[in-house]
Every structure is written in C-alpha cells, then in structure tokens.
Backbone as XML, in Angstrom:
<?xml version="1.0"?>
<chain id="A" units="angstrom">
  <residue number="1" name="UNK">
    <atom name="N" x="5.205" y="0.296" z="-4.080"/>
    <atom name="CA" x="4.884" y="-0.787" z="-3.935"/>
    <atom name="C" x="5.106" y="-2.039" z="-3.004"/>
  </residue>
  <residue number="2" name="UNK">
    <atom name="N" x="5.543" y="-1.057" z="-1.865"/>
    <atom name="CA" x="5.319" y="-1.815" z="-0.954"/>
    <atom name="C" x="3.819" y="-1.508" z="0.408"/>
  </residue>
  <residue number="3" name="UNK">
    <atom name="N" x="3.917" y="-2.519" z="1.284"/>
    <atom name="CA" x="2.555" y="-1.693" z="2.704"/>
    <atom name="C" x="3.194" y="-1.136" z="2.928"/>
  </residue>
  <residue number="4" name="UNK">
    <atom name="N" x="3.314" y="0.305" z="3.274"/>
    <atom name="CA" x="3.572" y="1.106" z="4.646"/>
    <atom name="C" x="2.403" y="1.527" z="5.534"/>
  </residue>
  <residue number="5" name="UNK">
    <atom name="N" x="1.155" y="2.081" z="4.647"/>
    <atom name="CA" x="0.248" y="2.602" z="5.648"/>
    <atom name="C" x="-0.644" y="1.601" z="6.457"/>
  </residue>
  <residue number="6" name="UNK">
    <atom name="N" x="-1.442" y="0.434" z="4.941"/>
    <atom name="CA" x="-1.466" y="-0.475" z="5.451"/>
    <atom name="C" x="-1.487" y="-1.737" z="4.368"/>
  </residue>
  <residue number="7" name="UNK">
    <atom name="N" x="-2.071" y="-2.789" z="4.438"/>
    <atom name="CA" x="-2.300" y="-3.321" z="3.515"/>
    <atom name="C" x="-3.020" y="-3.380" z="2.219"/>
  </residue>
  <residue number="8" name="UNK">
    <atom name="N" x="-3.874" y="-2.470" z="2.059"/>
    <atom name="CA" x="-4.477" y="-1.862" z="0.469"/>
    <atom name="C" x="-4.436" y="-0.346" z="0.725"/>
  </residue>
  <residue number="9" name="UNK">
    <atom name="N" x="-3.797" y="0.488" z="1.464"/>
    <atom name="CA" x="-3.891" y="1.613" z="0.547"/>
    <atom name="C" x="-3.355" y="2.501" z="-0.282"/>
  </residue>
  <residue number="10" name="UNK">
    <atom name="N" x="-5.300" y="3.231" z="-0.673"/>
    <atom name="CA" x="-5.177" y="3.851" z="-1.677"/>
    <atom name="C" x="-4.368" y="5.337" z="-1.844"/>
  </residue>
  <residue number="11" name="UNK">
    <atom name="N" x="-3.422" y="5.700" z="-0.794"/>
    <atom name="CA" x="-2.433" y="6.889" z="-0.863"/>
    <atom name="C" x="-0.877" y="5.987" z="-1.178"/>
  </residue>
  <residue number="12" name="UNK">
    <atom name="N" x="-0.789" y="4.750" z="-1.097"/>
    <atom name="CA" x="0.321" y="4.168" z="-1.061"/>
    <atom name="C" x="-0.130" y="3.103" z="-1.933"/>
  </residue>
  <residue number="13" name="UNK">
    <atom name="N" x="1.011" y="2.870" z="-3.434"/>
    <atom name="CA" x="1.062" y="2.250" z="-4.203"/>
    <atom name="C" x="1.468" y="0.718" z="-3.619"/>
  </residue>
  <residue number="14" name="UNK">
    <atom name="N" x="0.379" y="0.225" z="-2.989"/>
    <atom name="CA" x="0.331" y="-0.986" z="-2.313"/>
    <atom name="C" x="0.421" y="-2.265" z="-3.876"/>
  </residue>
  <residue number="15" name="UNK">
    <atom name="N" x="0.856" y="-2.889" z="-4.037"/>
    <atom name="CA" x="1.095" y="-4.514" z="-5.144"/>
    <atom name="C" x="0.958" y="-5.478" z="-4.136"/>
  </residue>
  <residue number="16" name="UNK">
    <atom name="N" x="0.590" y="-5.693" z="-3.336"/>
    <atom name="CA" x="0.358" y="-7.026" z="-2.830"/>
    <atom name="C" x="-0.757" y="-7.677" z="-2.806"/>
  </residue>
</chain>
C-alpha cells in the first residue's frame, strides 16, 4: 500500500 521499490511497482502493492 506504500511505495517501497518504486512509484508504481508491480511487485509491491502501491496505491499512490
């Protein structure tokens, strides 16, 4: 739910 690897990483659940 937070950016960890990148602004829009397919591996991490980024909802930014």
